[in-house]
C-alpha positions in Angstrom: 123.6 91.5 75.7 126.5 93.5 77.0 126.3 96.0 79.9 129.0 98.6 80.2 129.8 100.4 83.5 133.0 102.2 82.6 131.2 105.6 82.4 129.0 104.9 85.4 130.9 107.2 87.7 132.3 104.7 90.2 134.9 102.0 90.1 133.9 98.3 90.3 135.8 98.1 93.6 133.3 100.5 95.1 130.4 98.4 93.9 132.0 95.3 95.3 132.4 97.0 98.8 128.8 98.1 98.8 127.4 94.8 97.7 129.6 92.9 100.3 128.0 95.0 103.0 124.5 93.6 102.2 125.8 90.0 101.6 124.6 90.2 98.0 124.9 86.5 97.2 122.3 85.7 99.9 119.8 88.1 98.2 119.4 85.9 95.1 116.9 83.5 96.7 113.2 82.9 96.5 112.7 84.0 100.1 114.0 87.5 99.1 113.2 87.5 95.4 110.2 85.2 94.8 110.3 85.8 91.1 113.7 84.1 90.7 111.9 80.8 91.1 110.9 80.4 87.5 107.9 78.2 86.4 108.3 74.4 86.5 108.0 72.2 83.4 104.5 71.3 84.4 103.4 74.9 84.8 104.9 75.8 81.5 103.2 72.9 79.8 99.8 74.0 81.3 100.3 77.5 80.0 101.3 76.2 76.5 98.4 73.8 76.4 95.9 76.5 77.2 97.4 79.0 74.7 97.5 76.5 71.9 93.9 75.4 72.5 92.8 79.0 72.1 95.0 79.8 69.2 93.5 76.9 67.3 90.1 78.6 67.3 91.0 82.3 67.6 93.3 84.6 65.8 93.4 87.5 68.3 93.7 87.7 72.1 92.5 90.7 74.0 94.6 91.1 77.2 92.6 92.9 79.9 94.8 93.9 82.8 96.1 96.9 84.6 99.8 97.8 85.2 101.9 94.8 85.9 99.1 92.5 84.7 99.9 93.5 81.1 103.0 95.7 80.8 105.6 92.9 80.6 103.8 91.1 77.8 103.0 94.3 76.1 106.7 95.4 76.2 107.9 92.1 74.7 105.1 92.1 72.1 106.1 95.5 70.9 109.9 94.8 70.9 109.8 91.3 69.3 106.6 91.3 67.3 106.7 95.0 66.3 103.0 95.1 67.4 101.6 92.3 65.3 97.8 91.9 65.4 97.8 88.7 67.5 97.6 90.6 70.8 95.4 93.6 71.7 95.8 95.3 75.1 93.2 97.0 77.2 95.2 98.5 80.1 93.1 101.7 80.6 89.5 102.3 81.4 89.2 105.2 79.0 85.8 104.7 77.3 87.0 106.2 74.0 89.9 103.7 73.9 87.5 100.8 74.8 85.0 101.7 72.1 87.7 102.1 69.5 89.1 98.7 70.4 85.8 96.9 70.5 84.9 98.4 67.1 88.1 97.1 65.5 88.2 93.5 66.6 86.7 90.5 64.8 84.5 89.2 67.6 84.1 85.7 66.1 87.9 85.2 66.0 88.8 86.9 69.3 89.5 85.4 72.7 89.9 87.3 76.0 92.1 86.9 79.0 91.3 88.8 82.2 94.3 89.3 84.6 94.1 90.4 88.2 96.0 89.0 91.1 93.2 89.8 93.5 90.4 89.1 91.0 88.9 92.4 92.2 90.9 95.1 90.3 88.3 97.9 89.7 89.2 98.7 86.1 89.7 95.1 85.0 86.3 94.0 86.5 84.5 96.9 84.9 86.0 96.2 81.5 85.2 92.5 81.9 81.5 93.2 82.5 81.3 95.4 79.4 83.0 92.8 77.3 80.6 90.1 78.6 77.7 92.2 77.7 79.0 92.8 74.2 79.6 89.0 73.7 76.1 88.3 74.8 74.7 90.8 72.4 76.5 89.0 69.6 75.5 85.6 70.9 79.2 84.7 71.3 79.4 84.4 75.0 81.0 81.1 76.0 83.7 80.0 78.4 85.9 78.5 75.6 87.0 81.9 74.5 87.7 83.2 78.0 90.8 82.8 80.3 91.3 84.1 83.8 94.6 84.6 85.6 94.9 85.4 89.3 95.7 84.1 92.7 94.4 80.7 93.7 91.0 81.0 95.4 90.2 84.5 94.2 87.0 85.6 92.5 88.4 85.0 89.0 89.0 81.3 89.8 85.5 81.0 91.1 84.0 82.8 88.0 86.1 80.7 85.6 84.7 77.5 87.2 81.1 78.8 86.8 81.7 79.7 83.2 83.7 76.6 82.4 86.6 78.8 81.4 90.3 78.2 81.8 92.1 79.5 84.9 95.8 80.0 85.4 97.3 80.8 88.8 99.9 83.4 89.9 102.2 82.4 92.7 100.9 84.2 95.8 104.3 85.6 96.7 104.8 87.3 93.3 103.2 90.8 92.8 102.0 92.2 89.5 105.1 94.2 88.4 107.3 91.1 89.1 105.0 88.7 87.3 106.2 88.7 83.7 107.7 85.2 84.1 104.4 83.8 85.4 101.2 83.0 83.5 100.6 86.8 83.5 103.3 87.3 80.9 103.8 83.8 79.5 100.3 83.0 78.5 99.8 86.1 76.1 103.4 85.6 74.8 102.7 82.0 74.0 99.4 82.7 72.3 101.1 85.2 70.0 103.7 82.6 69.0 106.7 83.9 70.8 109.2 81.4 72.2 108.7 80.9 76.0 111.9 78.8 76.0 114.1 81.6 74.7 112.4 84.2 76.9 113.0 82.1 80.0 116.5 81.2 78.9 117.4 84.9 79.0 116.2 85.1 82.6 118.1 81.9 83.6 121.3 83.3 82.1 121.1 86.5 84.1 120.5 84.4 87.3 123.4 82.2 86.5 125.7 85.2 86.2 123.9 88.0 88.1 126.8 90.4 88.7 125.6 92.9 86.0 122.2 93.3 87.8 124.0 93.8 91.2 126.5 96.3 89.7 123.5 98.2 88.1 121.8 98.3 91.5 125.0 99.5 93.3 125.6 102.2 90.7 122.1 103.5 90.9 122.1 103.5 94.7 125.5 105.3 95.0 124.2 108.0 92.6 121.0 108.2 94.5 123.0 108.9 97.7 125.0 111.5 95.8 121.7 113.4 95.0 120.9 111.9 91.6 117.3 110.9 92.4 116.1 110.7 88.8 116.7 107.6 86.8 116.6 108.0 83.0 116.0 105.1 80.6 116.6 106.0 76.9 116.5 103.2 74.4 117.5 104.0 70.8 114.5 102.0 69.4 110.9 103.0 69.1 110.0 99.4 69.8 111.3 99.6 73.4 108.9 102.4 74.3 106.7 99.9 76.2 109.7 98.6 78.0 110.3 102.1 79.4 106.7 102.0 80.7 107.3 98.6 82.4 110.5 100.0 83.9 108.8 103.1 85.2 106.2 101.1 87.1 108.9 98.7 88.5 111.2 101.5 89.7 108.5 103.9 91.0 106.2 101.4 92.8 109.1 99.4 94.3 111.2 102.3 95.7 108.8 105.2 96.2 108.1 104.7 99.9 108.8 106.3 103.3 109.9 109.6 101.6 112.5 107.7 99.5 112.7 106.7 95.9 114.4 107.4 92.5 112.0 108.9 90.0 112.0 107.1 86.6 112.1 109.3 83.5 111.4 107.9 80.1 113.0 109.0 76.8 113.4 107.4 73.4 116.2 108.1 70.9 116.5 109.9 68.6 113.1 111.6 69.1 113.9 112.8 72.6 117.1 114.4 71.5 114.8 117.1 70.1 113.0 117.7 73.4 114.7 116.7 76.6 118.4 116.1 75.8 119.2 119.8 76.4 118.1 119.4 80.0 120.0 116.1 80.4 123.3 117.7 79.3 123.1 121.2 80.5 120.5 121.1 83.3 121.0 120.0 86.9 123.2 117.1 87.7 120.5 115.1 89.4 120.0 112.2 87.0 121.5 108.7 86.3 121.3 107.6 82.7 120.8 104.2 81.1 121.2 104.1 77.3 120.1 101.1 75.1 121.2 100.4 71.6 120.1 97.5 69.4 123.0 96.4 67.1 121.1 94.3 64.6 117.7 95.4 63.3 115.2 93.5 61.3 115.4 96.0 58.5 117.3 99.1 57.3 117.0 101.7 54.5 119.8 103.3 52.5 120.0 107.0 51.7 120.6 107.2 47.9 123.8 108.7 46.4 123.7 112.4 45.7 121.7 113.2 48.9 120.3 116.6 48.9 121.4 119.3 51.4 123.7 117.1 53.5 125.9 115.3 51.0 127.8 113.3 53.6 124.6 111.2 54.1 125.0 109.8 50.6 125.1 106.0 50.7 124.6 105.8 54.4 122.1 103.5 56.0 119.6 104.9 58.5 121.0 102.5 61.0 124.4 104.2 60.6 122.7 107.6 61.2 121.0 106.3 64.3 124.3 104.9 65.7 126.0 108.2 65.1 123.2 110.0 67.0 123.5 107.5 69.8 127.3 107.9 70.0 126.8 111.7 70.0 124.4 111.6 73.0 126.8 109.3 74.8 129.7 111.6 74.1 127.8 114.6 75.2 126.8 113.1 78.5 130.3 111.7 79.2 131.9 115.1 78.4 129.6 116.7 80.9 130.5 114.1 83.5 127.0 112.6 83.7 126.9 109.0 84.9 125.9 106.5 82.1 125.4 102.7 82.0 125.2 101.5 78.4 123.3 98.4 77.2 124.1 96.8 73.9 121.5 94.4 72.7 122.4 92.1 69.9 118.8 92.3 68.6 115.3 92.6 69.9 114.4 89.0 70.8 112.7 87.0 73.4 116.1 86.1 75.0 117.2 89.7 75.2 114.0 90.9 76.7 114.0 88.0 79.2 117.5 88.9 80.3 116.6 92.6 80.5 113.4 92.0 82.6 115.3 89.8 85.1 118.2 92.2 85.3 116.0 95.1 86.4 113.8 93.0 88.8 116.9 91.8 90.6 118.4 95.3 90.6 115.4 97.0 92.1 115.1 94.6 95.0 118.8 95.2 95.8 118.4 98.9 95.6 115.3 98.6 97.9 117.5 96.6 100.4 120.1 99.4 100.3 117.5 102.1 100.8 115.8 100.2 103.6 112.4 100.0 102.0 110.1 97.1 101.1 110.2 96.6 97.3 106.8 94.7 97.4 103.3 96.2 97.6 102.2 99.7 96.9 100.4 100.9 100.0 100.0 104.5 99.1 98.1 103.6 95.9 95.6 101.6 97.9 94.3 104.9 99.5 93.1 106.2 96.1 91.6 102.8 95.2 89.6 102.7 98.4 88.4 106.2 97.9 87.3 105.5 94.3 85.4 102.4 95.5 83.7 104.5 98.2 82.5 107.0 95.6 81.1 104.3 93.3 79.4 102.6 96.2 77.8 105.9 97.3 76.6 106.5 93.8 74.7 103.2 93.8 72.7 104.1 97.0 
């Protein structure tokens, strides 16, 4: 992967000065960024062993988890697997979605993983109880098709012991949106047949040479200070849509505190060129742009010779058309003086996604340090959770 900063609006010397002011090299440590301490060989082997045991008996894994408990694995699954049927995600409590999903799966060939750091996430526990009931109706309820992931000592670990089901732990210092390199992300990825080794290699390579992540943080912070408090991510790949969802949670929950923050805005090329690009180019200069392009795709289609209406398309591949659209967007933004950081991915792979996830997790902690906010936790969200619980408890009485 290559990350280009020449159109980011500031010179690298300005990034160097800013990063020196926060002693940037000292930030890349487990005490500041717990997620940089990647799993040990023993932890990886335990995850692989559990995943392989289930995959021997079951063809599909339903991943039940909210927010950071599922978004990382879901983003990699879409990008690398193009949404193959090995994984199904339940990350919303919408009854219509649940019923549709439950009606589609082959119950005899399906296993379930329930992910919650606390073991008490309202939606996850509600879905779990519905699924247990459905399994019992079908006389398929047994611990050998269930896996629980959460903090050591939480209610999920206790339940897994009661049911004789597998339990995988999350390091206590790592929160949900930073957990893709723990069992939260690695277990579903392994079950679906993706390479954990390549995924982790991408993360290791970023940590070995982390300057791109720090430059990204410095650029985003300087533009935030200049009034650009909206951060746009726009991949030119439909298979990175879930990555934009993962990014939105990471950026919003980590930075949106104490009246500060940089609002994430998701777009996908080329579709969003026909909806929101006009605003990007000719609207207020309050946005910072990150464009992503995948250089090698798994397939392409050629437009036949003698193309109707637009003859210059004759013999062109659709990939060439998409590249031209990408370059057109980049040119338009640059011409208008909009700040852009460009990501060029060699292809959508486990390695590239691992590198990308780690880049943004490092970057967001650095931006939080520069802003003076705590990147961990989401205290404002807890207010709504508590109120919802109170409503449900009152309804029981």
